[in-house]
matplotlib code that plots the C-alpha trace (Angstrom):
import matplotlib.pyplot as plt

x = [38.1, 35.4, 34.4, 33.6, 30.8, 28.1, 25.3, 23.6, 26.0, 28.9, 27.1, 26.9, 30.4, 31.7, 29.8, 31.2, 34.8, 34.4, 33.2, 36.0, 38.6, 37.6, 38.6, 42.0, 45.3, 46.8, 46.5, 49.6, 50.4, 53.9, 52.4, 51.9, 54.0, 57.7, 59.9, 63.4, 62.1, 60.2, 59.2, 58.7, 56.0, 56.3, 59.7, 59.6, 62.4, 63.1, 65.1, 66.3, 68.5, 71.6, 72.3, 75.5, 77.6, 79.2, 76.8, 73.1, 73.2, 70.6, 70.7, 68.2, 67.5, 66.1, 66.0, 68.3, 71.0, 72.0, 72.3, 74.0, 72.2, 73.9, 74.9, 76.6, 75.1, 72.8, 69.0, 66.3, 63.1, 62.2, 59.0, 58.2, 55.6, 55.0, 58.4, 60.4, 61.3, 62.3, 64.3, 64.9, 68.5, 69.5, 68.9, 65.8, 66.9, 66.9, 64.6, 65.9, 64.1, 65.3, 63.6, 63.6, 62.8, 66.1, 69.0, 71.6, 74.3, 74.6, 73.6, 70.4, 71.1, 69.3, 67.1, 66.8, 63.3, 63.6, 66.3, 65.7, 68.1, 65.6, 62.3, 63.3, 61.3, 60.5, 58.7, 58.0, 55.1, 54.9, 51.7, 51.6, 53.0, 53.1, 55.2, 54.2, 56.2, 55.7, 57.9, 59.2, 56.4, 53.8, 53.0, 52.4, 54.3, 53.4, 55.0, 54.6, 51.6, 48.2, 48.5, 45.4, 47.3, 49.8, 47.2, 44.7, 47.3, 46.3, 47.3, 50.2, 47.8, 47.1, 49.6, 49.9, 51.5, 51.5, 51.1, 50.1, 49.5, 47.5, 46.5, 46.0, 45.4, 47.1, 45.8, 47.2, 46.2, 45.9, 48.1, 45.4, 42.4, 43.8, 41.1, 41.8, 42.2, 42.6, 43.4, 44.1, 41.4, 38.3, 36.1, 38.5, 39.9, 36.5, 35.0, 37.8, 37.8, 34.0, 34.1, 36.5, 34.4, 35.5, 36.9, 40.0, 42.8, 46.0, 47.5, 46.4, 47.9, 47.0, 47.2, 45.8, 42.2, 42.1, 42.9, 42.9, 43.9, 43.9, 41.6, 42.2, 40.4, 42.7, 40.3, 41.3, 38.9, 39.0, 37.7, 38.0, 36.2, 35.1, 38.1, 40.3, 37.9, 39.5, 38.4, 35.9, 36.8, 40.1, 40.5, 41.4, 45.1, 45.7, 47.8, 50.6, 51.2, 49.3, 50.3, 48.0, 48.2, 45.6, 43.4, 45.3, 46.5, 48.9, 49.2, 51.8, 50.5, 51.5, 52.0, 54.7, 55.5, 54.0, 52.3, 48.8, 47.6, 44.1, 42.5, 43.0, 41.6, 44.5, 47.3, 49.0, 49.6, 51.8, 52.8, 56.3, 56.8, 55.2, 57.3, 59.1, 58.8, 58.8, 59.7, 58.0, 56.2, 55.5, 53.3, 53.7, 50.7, 50.6, 53.4, 54.7, 58.2, 59.1, 62.1, 62.8, 63.4, 66.0, 68.7, 67.3, 67.1, 64.4, 62.2, 59.3, 56.4, 53.2, 52.3, 53.8, 57.3, 59.6, 60.3, 58.3, 55.5, 52.6, 53.6, 57.2, 59.3, 62.4, 65.3, 66.5, 70.3, 71.3, 74.2, 73.7, 71.6, 68.7, 67.7, 64.4, 63.9, 65.6, 68.7, 68.2, 69.2, 65.9, 66.0, 63.3, 61.5, 58.0, 58.2, 61.8, 65.0, 65.2, 67.4, 70.9, 70.2, 73.8, 75.3, 72.7, 73.2, 77.0, 77.0, 75.3, 72.0, 69.3, 66.6, 63.4, 60.9, 57.8, 54.9, 52.7, 54.1, 53.0, 49.4, 47.9, 45.2, 41.9, 39.9, 36.1, 35.1, 33.7, 30.0, 28.9, 30.7, 29.2, 31.7, 33.1, 31.2, 33.1, 30.3, 30.4, 26.6, 24.9, 21.9, 18.4, 18.0, 21.2, 19.8, 16.6, 18.4, 20.6, 17.6, 15.8, 18.9, 19.3, 15.7, 16.0, 19.4, 18.1, 15.2, 17.7, 20.1, 17.4, 16.3, 19.9, 20.3, 17.1, 18.5, 21.7, 19.9, 17.7, 20.7, 22.4, 19.3, 18.3, 21.8, 20.6, 23.7, 26.2, 27.2, 26.4, 29.3, 33.0, 35.1, 37.3, 37.9, 40.5, 41.0, 42.4, 39.9, 41.0, 41.2, 40.5, 42.1, 42.4, 43.7, 42.1, 39.3, 39.1, 36.9, 36.7, 36.0, 38.0, 40.6, 44.2, 44.9, 42.9, 44.6, 42.9, 45.5, 45.6, 47.1, 49.9, 51.5, 50.8, 47.3, 46.4, 43.5, 41.0, 38.3, 34.8, 32.1, 30.3, 33.4, 34.1, 30.7, 31.2, 34.5, 33.2, 30.2, 32.5, 35.0, 32.1, 30.6, 31.3, 34.3, 34.5, 38.1, 38.0, 36.5, 34.0, 36.4, 39.3, 39.1, 39.9, 42.3, 43.2, 46.8, 47.0, 46.0, 48.7, 51.3, 50.5, 50.7, 54.2, 55.6, 55.3, 57.0, 60.2, 63.3, 63.0, 59.8, 61.1, 61.2, 61.7, 60.6, 58.1, 57.2, 55.9, 57.4, 58.9, 57.3, 56.9, 55.8, 52.8, 50.3, 46.7, 44.7, 43.1, 46.5, 46.7, 50.2, 50.3, 52.8, 52.2, 53.5, 53.9, 54.3, 56.3, 54.7, 56.7, 54.8, 57.2, 57.0, 58.1, 55.2, 52.8, 54.3, 53.9, 50.3, 49.7, 51.2, 49.0, 45.9, 47.0, 47.6, 44.4, 42.4, 43.8, 44.3, 41.0, 39.2, 41.7, 41.4, 43.7, 45.8, 48.9, 48.5, 49.3, 46.0, 45.2, 43.8, 43.1, 44.3, 44.8, 44.4, 44.8, 46.0, 49.3, 49.7, 49.1, 49.4, 48.4, 48.0, 48.7, 48.8, 52.2, 54.4, 56.5, 59.2, 59.8, 60.9, 62.2, 65.0, 66.4, 66.4, 68.3, 70.7, 71.1, 73.9, 73.3, 69.6, 70.5, 73.0, 70.6, 67.2, 67.3, 67.2, 63.6, 64.4, 67.4, 65.4, 64.7, 61.1, 60.5, 62.0, 59.8, 56.7, 57.5, 57.8, 54.5, 52.8, 54.0, 53.0, 49.5, 49.2, 50.3, 48.1, 45.1, 46.0, 46.2, 43.4, 40.8, 40.9, 38.2, 39.5, 42.9, 45.9, 49.6, 51.8, 54.8, 57.3, 57.6, 60.9, 62.0, 61.7, 58.0, 57.4, 56.8, 56.6, 54.0, 54.4, 53.7, 56.2, 53.4, 54.5, 52.4, 52.9, 53.0, 53.5, 51.0, 52.1, 53.1, 50.3, 48.0, 44.8, 45.1, 43.8, 40.2, 41.5, 44.2, 46.5, 49.4, 49.2, 51.6, 51.6, 53.1, 56.6, 58.2, 58.4, 60.0, 63.3, 66.7, 67.4, 63.7, 62.2, 61.1, 63.6, 60.8, 58.8, 61.9, 63.1, 59.8, 57.5, 55.1, 53.4, 51.7, 51.1, 54.2, 56.2, 55.3, 56.3, 59.8, 60.1, 59.0, 61.5, 64.3, 62.9, 63.0, 66.7, 67.3, 65.8, 67.9, 71.3, 71.0, 72.4, 70.9, 69.3, 72.4, 75.5, 79.3, 81.3, 83.8, 82.9, 85.4, 84.0, 84.1, 81.8, 78.1, 76.5, 72.9, 71.6, 69.8, 73.0, 74.7, 72.2, 70.5, 73.6, 74.4, 70.9, 70.9, 74.3, 73.0, 75.3, 72.6, 74.4, 77.3, 75.1, 72.8, 72.9, 75.4, 73.7, 70.8, 73.0, 72.9, 69.3, 68.5, 67.4, 63.7, 64.6, 67.0, 64.3, 62.1, 64.8, 65.6, 61.9, 62.0, 65.2, 63.8, 60.6, 62.6, 64.6, 61.5, 60.1, 63.1, 62.9, 63.5, 60.2, 57.1, 55.3, 57.9, 57.2, 54.7, 51.5, 51.1, 48.8, 51.5, 54.0, 51.7, 51.2, 54.9, 55.7, 52.8, 54.4, 57.8, 56.5, 54.7, 57.9, 59.6, 57.2, 57.6, 60.4, 59.3, 61.0, 59.7, 59.9, 62.4, 61.1, 57.7, 57.1, 56.5, 57.1, 56.4, 55.5, 55.5, 54.9, 51.9]
y = [-128.6, -131.2, -133.3, -136.9, -137.8, -135.1, -137.3, -138.2, -141.2, -138.8, -137.5, -140.9, -141.8, -138.6, -139.2, -142.7, -141.6, -139.0, -141.7, -144.0, -141.2, -140.9, -144.5, -144.2, -143.2, -139.8, -139.1, -139.8, -137.4, -137.4, -139.7, -140.1, -141.2, -141.8, -138.8, -137.5, -135.6, -137.1, -136.1, -138.5, -136.5, -138.2, -136.6, -133.7, -135.4, -134.3, -136.6, -136.0, -137.4, -135.4, -134.0, -133.1, -135.7, -139.0, -140.8, -139.9, -140.5, -139.6, -136.8, -136.1, -133.1, -133.8, -131.7, -129.0, -131.5, -132.9, -136.6, -138.9, -142.0, -145.4, -146.9, -144.2, -145.4, -144.1, -144.0, -143.3, -142.9, -142.3, -142.0, -141.6, -142.4, -141.8, -142.8, -144.3, -143.7, -146.0, -145.8, -147.8, -148.3, -147.1, -150.1, -151.1, -154.4, -153.4, -151.5, -150.2, -148.5, -146.4, -145.7, -142.0, -142.6, -144.4, -142.1, -144.6, -142.8, -139.9, -141.8, -143.6, -147.4, -149.3, -152.3, -154.2, -155.3, -156.4, -157.8, -159.3, -158.7, -160.0, -158.4, -154.7, -152.0, -148.7, -146.6, -146.8, -145.4, -145.3, -144.9, -144.3, -147.7, -149.7, -149.8, -150.6, -150.6, -151.1, -153.3, -152.2, -154.3, -152.5, -155.2, -154.3, -155.6, -154.4, -154.9, -153.8, -152.3, -153.9, -157.5, -156.9, -154.4, -157.0, -159.7, -157.6, -156.1, -156.4, -159.6, -159.7, -159.6, -155.9, -153.3, -149.8, -146.6, -144.8, -145.5, -143.5, -144.5, -143.2, -144.6, -148.3, -148.2, -147.7, -146.7, -146.8, -145.9, -148.8, -148.6, -149.9, -147.7, -145.2, -146.0, -146.1, -149.3, -149.3, -151.9, -152.3, -151.8, -152.5, -149.8, -147.1, -148.5, -149.6, -146.2, -144.4, -146.7, -146.5, -142.7, -142.5, -145.0, -145.5, -142.0, -141.8, -140.3, -138.5, -138.6, -139.2, -138.3, -139.5, -137.8, -139.7, -140.5, -138.1, -138.8, -136.1, -136.3, -134.7, -136.5, -136.9, -133.7, -131.7, -131.1, -131.6, -134.0, -135.3, -138.0, -136.5, -136.3, -132.7, -131.2, -130.0, -127.2, -127.1, -124.5, -125.5, -123.1, -124.4, -124.5, -127.5, -128.4, -125.4, -127.6, -130.1, -131.7, -132.1, -132.7, -133.5, -133.3, -134.0, -131.0, -129.0, -129.5, -127.7, -127.7, -126.5, -124.2, -125.5, -122.1, -120.7, -123.4, -121.3, -123.1, -122.5, -124.1, -124.4, -125.7, -125.3, -121.8, -120.0, -121.5, -122.6, -119.1, -118.9, -115.3, -116.4, -118.4, -115.9, -115.6, -118.9, -121.7, -125.3, -128.6, -130.8, -130.6, -133.1, -132.6, -133.8, -133.9, -130.2, -128.7, -128.8, -128.8, -128.0, -128.3, -124.9, -124.6, -121.8, -123.5, -127.0, -126.1, -127.3, -125.0, -125.8, -123.9, -124.5, -124.6, -128.0, -127.1, -126.3, -122.6, -121.0, -118.6, -118.0, -116.4, -117.4, -120.2, -122.2, -123.2, -126.8, -126.4, -129.4, -127.4, -129.6, -129.4, -131.9, -133.9, -132.8, -136.3, -139.8, -140.4, -143.4, -144.8, -143.8, -142.0, -139.6, -140.0, -139.6, -136.1, -135.0, -134.4, -132.2, -129.1, -129.6, -133.3, -134.3, -132.0, -132.9, -136.7, -136.2, -138.2, -141.1, -141.3, -138.8, -136.9, -137.0, -134.1, -134.8, -135.7, -133.9, -130.6, -131.5, -130.9, -134.0, -134.1, -134.0, -137.2, -137.5, -139.0, -142.5, -142.6, -143.8, -140.9, -137.4, -134.7, -132.7, -129.6, -126.3, -124.6, -124.3, -124.2, -127.6, -128.2, -128.0, -131.8, -132.4, -130.2, -132.1, -135.4, -134.4, -133.2, -136.5, -138.5, -136.5, -137.1, -140.9, -141.1, -139.3, -141.8, -144.7, -143.3, -142.9, -146.5, -147.6, -145.8, -147.4, -150.8, -150.3, -149.1, -152.2, -154.5, -152.9, -152.9, -156.5, -158.0, -159.6, -158.4, -159.9, -163.5, -165.4, -167.8, -167.4, -167.3, -170.4, -170.8, -173.3, -171.3, -167.8, -165.2, -163.1, -159.3, -156.8, -153.6, -150.1, -147.9, -149.2, -151.2, -154.9, -157.7, -161.4, -163.7, -166.6, -168.7, -169.0, -171.0, -168.8, -166.7, -163.6, -163.3, -160.5, -157.4, -155.6, -153.5, -150.3, -149.9, -151.0, -153.5, -151.9, -153.9, -153.1, -152.2, -155.5, -157.4, -155.3, -156.0, -159.7, -159.7, -157.9, -160.2, -163.3, -161.9, -161.4, -164.7, -168.2, -168.7, -172.4, -173.5, -176.4, -176.3, -178.6, -180.0, -180.9, -184.5, -185.3, -188.3, -190.4, -190.3, -194.1, -193.8, -191.3, -193.3, -196.3, -194.3, -193.2, -196.4, -194.9, -191.6, -193.5, -191.6, -193.4, -191.5, -188.1, -185.8, -182.3, -179.7, -176.9, -173.9, -175.9, -179.4, -182.4, -183.6, -187.3, -189.1, -191.4, -193.5, -193.7, -196.9, -196.0, -195.7, -191.9, -190.6, -187.7, -185.4, -185.3, -182.5, -183.3, -180.4, -180.2, -181.9, -180.4, -177.9, -175.0, -171.5, -173.1, -175.6, -172.7, -171.0, -174.3, -174.7, -171.2, -172.1, -175.3, -173.2, -170.7, -173.3, -175.1, -172.0, -170.7, -173.9, -175.4, -172.7, -172.0, -174.1, -173.2, -175.3, -173.4, -173.8, -177.0, -178.8, -179.6, -183.1, -183.2, -182.8, -184.5, -182.8, -185.5, -184.6, -182.8, -183.9, -181.5, -182.9, -181.6, -183.8, -182.5, -183.7, -185.3, -183.2, -185.8, -183.5, -181.8, -178.2, -175.8, -175.0, -178.5, -178.5, -175.2, -175.6, -179.3, -180.3, -184.0, -183.5, -181.2, -183.7, -186.7, -185.4, -181.8, -182.1, -180.9, -177.9, -176.9, -175.3, -171.6, -172.2, -174.6, -172.1, -169.3, -171.6, -172.5, -168.7, -168.1, -170.9, -169.6, -166.0, -167.1, -168.8, -165.7, -163.5, -165.7, -165.1, -161.3, -160.6, -163.4, -165.1, -163.7, -162.1, -161.6, -163.3, -162.2, -165.3, -163.6, -166.4, -166.7, -168.5, -171.3, -174.0, -173.1, -173.6, -177.3, -179.2, -182.0, -185.0, -182.8, -180.2, -177.7, -175.3, -174.8, -172.4, -174.1, -173.4, -171.0, -171.1, -167.4, -166.1, -163.3, -161.9, -158.7, -155.5, -154.3, -151.2, -150.7, -149.2, -151.1, -152.5, -153.5, -157.1, -157.9, -158.6, -159.1, -162.7, -164.5, -165.9, -164.1, -163.2, -163.2, -160.9, -157.5, -154.9, -152.3, -154.9, -155.9, -152.4, -150.6, -153.4, -152.3, -155.3, -155.1, -157.5, -156.0, -157.9, -161.1, -159.4, -158.9, -162.6, -163.7, -161.3, -163.1, -166.4, -165.1, -164.1, -167.7, -169.1, -166.8, -167.3, -170.6, -169.0, -169.0, -165.9, -165.6, -167.3, -167.2, -165.4, -168.3, -172.0, -172.7, -170.0, -166.3, -163.4, -163.9, -162.1, -161.1, -162.3, -159.0, -157.1, -159.5, -159.6, -156.2, -154.2, -156.6, -156.5, -152.7, -152.6, -154.8, -157.6, -160.2, -162.9, -162.8, -164.0, -166.5, -170.1, -171.9, -175.3, -174.2, -173.1, -169.8, -168.9, -168.9, -165.6, -165.8, -167.2, -164.4, -161.8, -163.8, -164.2, -160.5, -159.7, -162.0, -160.3, -156.8, -157.9, -159.4, -156.2, -154.2, -156.7, -156.2, -152.4, -151.2, -149.3, -151.4, -148.7, -149.0, -152.7, -154.1, -155.8, -159.6, -159.0, -157.1, -159.8, -162.5, -160.5, -160.1, -163.8, -164.9, -162.7, -164.2, -167.7, -166.8, -165.4, -168.7, -170.3, -167.6, -166.0, -162.4, -160.0, -158.9, -156.0, -156.2, -154.0, -153.1, -149.4, -152.3, -152.0, -148.5, -151.4, -152.1, -150.4, -149.0]
z = [59.2, 59.5, 62.5, 61.7, 61.2, 61.0, 62.3, 65.5, 65.7, 66.3, 69.3, 70.9, 70.0, 71.5, 74.7, 74.8, 74.3, 77.1, 79.5, 78.4, 78.9, 82.5, 83.1, 81.4, 83.0, 82.5, 78.8, 76.6, 73.9, 72.7, 70.1, 66.4, 63.5, 63.1, 62.3, 63.0, 66.1, 69.0, 72.6, 75.6, 77.4, 80.8, 81.4, 78.9, 76.9, 73.3, 71.0, 67.5, 64.7, 64.1, 60.7, 58.8, 60.6, 59.4, 61.7, 62.0, 65.7, 68.3, 70.9, 73.7, 75.9, 79.3, 82.5, 81.2, 80.0, 76.6, 76.9, 74.5, 73.3, 73.0, 70.6, 68.5, 65.2, 62.5, 62.8, 60.2, 62.2, 65.9, 67.9, 71.6, 74.2, 77.9, 79.3, 76.4, 72.8, 70.0, 66.8, 63.7, 62.7, 59.3, 57.0, 58.8, 60.3, 64.0, 66.4, 69.7, 72.6, 75.5, 78.9, 79.7, 83.4, 84.0, 85.0, 86.0, 84.0, 81.7, 78.6, 77.6, 77.4, 74.6, 74.7, 71.3, 70.5, 66.9, 64.7, 61.3, 58.4, 55.8, 57.0, 57.2, 59.0, 57.3, 60.1, 63.8, 65.8, 69.6, 71.6, 75.4, 76.2, 73.0, 69.8, 66.2, 63.1, 59.4, 57.3, 53.9, 52.4, 54.5, 57.1, 60.7, 63.8, 67.3, 70.8, 74.4, 76.1, 76.0, 74.6, 72.5, 70.4, 69.1, 69.0, 67.0, 64.7, 61.0, 59.2, 56.7, 53.8, 54.5, 53.5, 55.0, 53.7, 57.0, 60.7, 63.9, 67.6, 70.6, 73.9, 73.6, 69.8, 66.5, 63.1, 59.6, 56.1, 53.7, 50.6, 48.1, 48.9, 51.4, 54.0, 57.8, 59.8, 63.6, 66.2, 69.9, 72.6, 70.7, 72.3, 71.1, 67.9, 66.5, 67.1, 65.4, 62.4, 62.1, 62.3, 59.4, 57.5, 54.0, 53.5, 51.4, 53.5, 52.7, 56.2, 59.8, 63.2, 66.7, 70.1, 73.1, 72.2, 69.3, 65.6, 62.9, 59.3, 55.9, 53.5, 49.8, 49.1, 51.4, 54.3, 57.9, 59.6, 63.2, 65.4, 68.9, 72.3, 72.0, 73.8, 71.0, 69.9, 66.5, 63.9, 61.3, 58.5, 56.9, 53.2, 51.2, 51.5, 53.8, 56.1, 55.3, 58.8, 62.1, 65.7, 68.6, 72.4, 75.0, 74.6, 71.9, 68.3, 66.0, 62.2, 59.7, 56.9, 53.6, 52.1, 54.3, 57.0, 59.8, 62.7, 64.0, 67.3, 68.9, 72.0, 75.8, 76.0, 74.4, 76.4, 73.2, 71.8, 68.7, 69.2, 70.1, 66.8, 64.4, 61.2, 61.8, 59.3, 60.4, 58.8, 61.3, 64.7, 67.5, 70.6, 74.1, 76.5, 76.9, 74.8, 71.2, 69.7, 66.1, 63.7, 62.1, 58.4, 58.6, 60.7, 61.6, 65.3, 67.7, 69.7, 72.1, 73.5, 75.6, 79.3, 79.8, 78.6, 81.6, 82.2, 79.5, 79.9, 77.5, 74.2, 74.8, 73.3, 74.4, 72.2, 72.7, 72.9, 70.8, 69.2, 66.2, 63.1, 63.1, 60.1, 58.5, 57.2, 57.1, 55.0, 52.8, 49.4, 47.7, 44.4, 45.6, 42.3, 43.9, 45.4, 44.6, 46.5, 49.6, 49.3, 50.9, 51.0, 50.3, 53.0, 55.7, 55.1, 54.9, 51.6, 53.2, 51.3, 50.3, 52.1, 50.0, 50.1, 52.1, 49.9, 52.3, 51.0, 47.5, 46.7, 45.1, 42.6, 44.5, 44.1, 44.5, 47.8, 47.9, 46.8, 50.3, 52.1, 52.5, 51.3, 54.2, 55.2, 55.6, 57.4, 61.1, 61.6, 61.7, 59.5, 60.8, 60.2, 62.3, 65.1, 65.2, 65.1, 68.0, 70.0, 69.4, 70.3, 73.5, 74.5, 73.8, 75.5, 78.6, 78.9, 78.4, 80.9, 83.5, 82.9, 83.3, 86.6, 87.9, 86.8, 88.7, 91.8, 91.6, 91.3, 94.3, 96.4, 95.7, 95.2, 92.0, 90.1, 92.6, 92.8, 96.0, 95.7, 96.3, 93.1, 93.1, 89.4, 88.4, 85.2, 85.2, 83.8, 80.9, 81.6, 78.9, 80.0, 78.7, 81.4, 84.6, 83.0, 83.8, 82.7, 83.5, 80.6, 79.2, 80.8, 81.6, 78.5, 76.1, 73.5, 75.0, 77.7, 80.2, 78.7, 80.2, 81.3, 82.7, 84.3, 87.8, 88.0, 90.2, 92.1, 90.9, 93.3, 93.0, 93.7, 96.8, 98.1, 97.5, 99.2, 102.3, 102.4, 102.3, 104.9, 107.3, 106.5, 107.7, 110.0, 109.5, 109.9, 107.4, 104.0, 102.5, 99.9, 102.3, 103.3, 107.0, 107.4, 110.4, 111.6, 111.1, 107.5, 106.7, 108.7, 106.6, 103.4, 104.2, 105.7, 109.1, 108.0, 107.0, 105.9, 102.6, 102.0, 103.0, 100.0, 101.6, 104.1, 104.1, 106.2, 109.1, 108.8, 106.9, 103.7, 102.9, 99.8, 100.4, 98.6, 99.7, 99.6, 96.3, 94.7, 94.6, 95.2, 97.6, 99.5, 103.2, 105.3, 109.0, 111.5, 114.7, 117.8, 120.7, 122.8, 122.1, 120.6, 117.4, 117.6, 118.0, 114.9, 113.0, 114.1, 112.9, 109.5, 109.5, 110.1, 107.4, 104.7, 105.5, 105.5, 102.2, 100.1, 101.0, 99.1, 96.3, 93.2, 90.3, 88.0, 89.0, 92.7, 94.5, 95.4, 99.0, 99.2, 103.0, 106.5, 109.8, 113.2, 115.9, 119.4, 118.8, 115.2, 112.4, 108.8, 105.4, 102.3, 98.8, 95.3, 94.7, 92.4, 90.6, 89.3, 92.6, 93.3, 90.7, 93.1, 92.9, 89.1, 89.0, 91.9, 92.8, 90.4, 90.7, 89.9, 87.0, 85.5, 85.8, 84.7, 83.7, 79.9, 80.0, 82.2, 80.2, 77.5, 77.3, 76.2, 79.1, 81.6, 80.3, 80.5, 84.1, 84.9, 83.2, 85.1, 88.4, 87.5, 86.6, 90.0, 91.9, 89.7, 90.7, 94.4, 93.9, 91.6, 91.6, 95.0, 97.3, 99.4, 97.7, 99.1, 99.5, 99.5, 101.3, 100.4, 96.7, 95.9, 93.6, 96.3, 96.6, 92.9, 92.3, 89.0, 88.3, 86.0, 83.0, 84.1, 84.9, 87.6, 90.7, 93.6, 97.0, 100.8, 102.1, 105.7, 105.7, 103.4, 104.5, 103.2, 101.3, 102.8, 102.2, 100.4, 97.8, 100.4, 102.0, 105.5, 108.2, 109.6, 112.9, 111.5, 108.1, 107.0, 104.0, 102.8, 102.6, 99.0, 98.0, 100.6, 99.4, 100.7, 101.2, 103.2, 105.2, 105.9, 106.4, 107.3, 104.6, 102.9, 99.5, 96.6, 95.1, 97.7, 95.9, 92.6, 94.0, 95.0, 91.5, 90.0, 91.8, 90.6, 87.0, 87.5, 88.8, 85.7, 83.5, 85.3, 87.0, 90.2, 93.7, 95.2, 97.4, 96.0, 96.6, 94.0, 94.0, 93.8, 96.6, 98.8, 98.8, 99.5, 99.4, 96.5, 95.9, 92.6, 92.1, 92.6, 90.2, 87.4, 87.2, 86.2, 83.5, 82.1, 82.2, 80.4, 77.6, 78.6, 79.4, 77.3, 79.8, 82.7, 81.1, 82.4, 80.2, 80.8, 78.6, 75.7, 73.8, 72.8, 69.1, 67.5, 68.4, 71.8, 72.4, 72.0, 74.4, 77.0, 76.7, 77.5, 80.5, 81.7, 81.5, 83.2, 86.0, 86.3, 86.8, 89.3, 91.6, 91.8, 95.3, 95.4, 95.2, 93.2, 90.5, 90.0, 87.5, 88.6, 88.2, 85.3, 83.5, 84.3, 83.0, 79.8, 79.2, 79.9, 77.6, 74.9, 75.5, 75.3, 72.1, 70.6, 71.2, 68.8, 66.1, 64.2, 64.6, 67.0, 70.4, 72.9, 75.7, 78.4, 79.4, 80.3, 82.2, 81.8, 82.0, 81.1, 83.5, 86.6, 88.3]

ax = plt.figure().add_subplot(projection="3d")
ax.plot(x, y, z, "-o")
ax.set_aspect("equal")
plt.show()
C-alpha cells in the first residue's frame, strides 16, 4: 500500500487532519459506498437486501432482534450513517431513509427524500449525517447534514462512476479521467482531493476522515490521519474491496475472497474468519460485517460488535440469504453475469459480477504523478525534508503561541463593542467548529444539523466583560417619549386604535408627528402584584430590545416611563400576528391569499427561526425568549416575520449547562414539557415552542384545539400531528386551505414536518439547535424553487439533535 503523498506536504496535511479530528464529534464509520449490506454504527444496526424472494425487501438486525423495514418493496442499493440508513427503490425513482434511533414500533418507518420518475438514481452513499446519490447519468445530488455538502456538490456537467462518503464530505471518481473529486467541509474535502491529485483511481472508500482506494495500477493508497497503521507491502491488485472504520481497515483479497484487517493494536483479529470467503464487507466505527460467499449469510466481528470477544465472530440471524449485488435489467456485458443470478433475483433481473474482481489492464500513471512506492522505508531526501519541515513548523508554532498569548494579554484580538448585527452571521461548521462571516440572506447559510455551536474563548471573554459592564437601564438608541405624545398618537388610546395585547399590556396603533406608524404597548397602572409583574416585563423588554437589532426581531423605537405609566413603542407590523392569519377565520377569508402558500409559510418559519437563532447564538449575552408562539410572530408590510414580546425573556447562562429560573413561564400548548415539569430552562425550550409553530403552519390548527368544531375534548397539536408524521400520513393533516403541495413543495413540506417533529421531542437534548433548524428551513425554501428532491428528516436531524 502507499500513503499519499510521499512528500513533506503529507506531513503537514496529516497534522492538520489530526487537529481537525479533535474538533469533530465522535467519528462516524458505517460509511462508504452503496451496497446490498450496510451498518448504522450509532446503534450497531445491520441492514441488508433479501435474496431469492419475489421482493428484494430490506431486513435489519438491531439489539438482538430482526426488524422488518417498511414498505415491503424491492430495493437495489443501501447505505448507512450514524443513526439512519437509506435505500434506493428498484427502478431508481425513489430514495427512502429510516431512523435507527426510533423504536416506536417493531418496524422501521420510512421517510421519502427523493422522488423523480424521469431522473433516476443509480447508487447512494451515506456519511455520518448526510446523504449523496448519483443519477443514472452520473450527476450528484446531496441532502441532509452540513448545508455546504449539498451546496458544494459538483455541478451537473461532471459525471461520476462511483461515490463514497465520510464525516462532512463525499468523494467520487470521475467517469472521464478516473480522478478523485471531493466536496463538503472545505478543510477536509480539499485536503483529500489535493492528496489524491490527478491519480487515476479504480475505486475509493471512505471511513470517517480516512479515504483509501485502489489506483489504476492496482496499488492500495490512502489519505488518512495516521491512525490506520495499514501495511505498506501489498502487491498490485492484491485486494478487490476495502472497508474503513475509525482506526481500522479491512480488505478482501482478490485471489480467494479472504479478509485481512489492520489497525487498533490487533483488536481486529481475523482468526475467527480464516478460511471464509466474502462477497462484500462494511465497517462500523469499531467493527466490521461481511457477506459470505458460501451461503450468503452475514457475520460481524471486532471490539465494537455486541457480545463478541477478540478472535470470535457473530452470525447475524437473518434466516434469509442476502443479495451479493443489486438485481437490475442490465445485460452485464461489462464484467459478466454473477453465478446463481436468476435464482437470487427470483427471475426479477440480473446480478452482474463486480468489476472490482476483474483485474483491469494496468495503465501508466499521469506524467505529473509519482508512481506508488512499495518500500516501507522513506528515502533519505524525504527524511531530510521532514526534518526541515519539523524545524520550520516548530518555529512557526512557537511564534503562533506567542501571538495568541499577546492577544489574550492585551485584548487586541477581542472586540470592544457588543455584537448587535442586524444581519445573521454565516456559520461554517464541521463538528463543533463555528465561524461568523456573511449574512442572513447570503447563500452560505448556517449548516445543519448535528453539531453543537460552542462559544469560543474570545466570545466568552467578551460576554463576561459585557455582563459586568454598564448597568444602564435604557439604551442609547431607545428614544424617550412623553405620555402626551403617545396619547396624541393613539387618539388618546381609543378603542378604535386597539390592535391587540402583549405580555404586559394593551397594544395600540399610533402615528407619530413625523408620520411614522408605530405600535404602542401600554402596561397596567394599578399598584397591584400584577402591576409589579407588568413593570418587570416592561424592564425586560426595554433591556433586551434596546440592544438587539436584527431584521427578524421587532424593532423598539422608544419608551415612556412617566409616574405609573409604562409604555413601549415599536415599529408597526402592518400584517399583524401569524396567529390571526392561521386561526382567525374572518382574517383568513379576507386577506390570507398570501399566507395560503406553502412557500410563504416556509419563508415565515425561516424568518422566525433566524430571529430566534440570533437570540441564542449571536446576542451578547445570549437570550432565551421563553414564549415562542404564533401570536408573538408578527408580519410587516412585506410579509417578513419578526419575533416579538420579550417580557418573559431571560439571559442565557454563562456556561453551556441548563439553569433553573424562579418558576416556569410560557403559554399552554407551547411551553416545553421538560421546562414545565422539571423547571429546567435551556435554549431548547425555545426550540420546542418553534416546533409547535411549525406544526401550526403545516396543519392550520391551534396549539390546543377541540376535536370537534362544536366542542369536544381539547387536543394537543403535538399529540395530534406527530403520530401522523411518523406514520408517513402527513398529507392527511395538512391545512386544506393551502391546497395540496406540488411535487417539489411536497418534499419541502415533508422536511419541515420532520424538523418540527424533532423540535417537539420530550427531552431537550434530543431536539435540534436553532442553527440546525435554520439550515433545514433554508433547504426547504430552496426546494420550493427547484424541481429536485429533498431530505425529510435531519439526523436532525440526527439531524438534528445535539
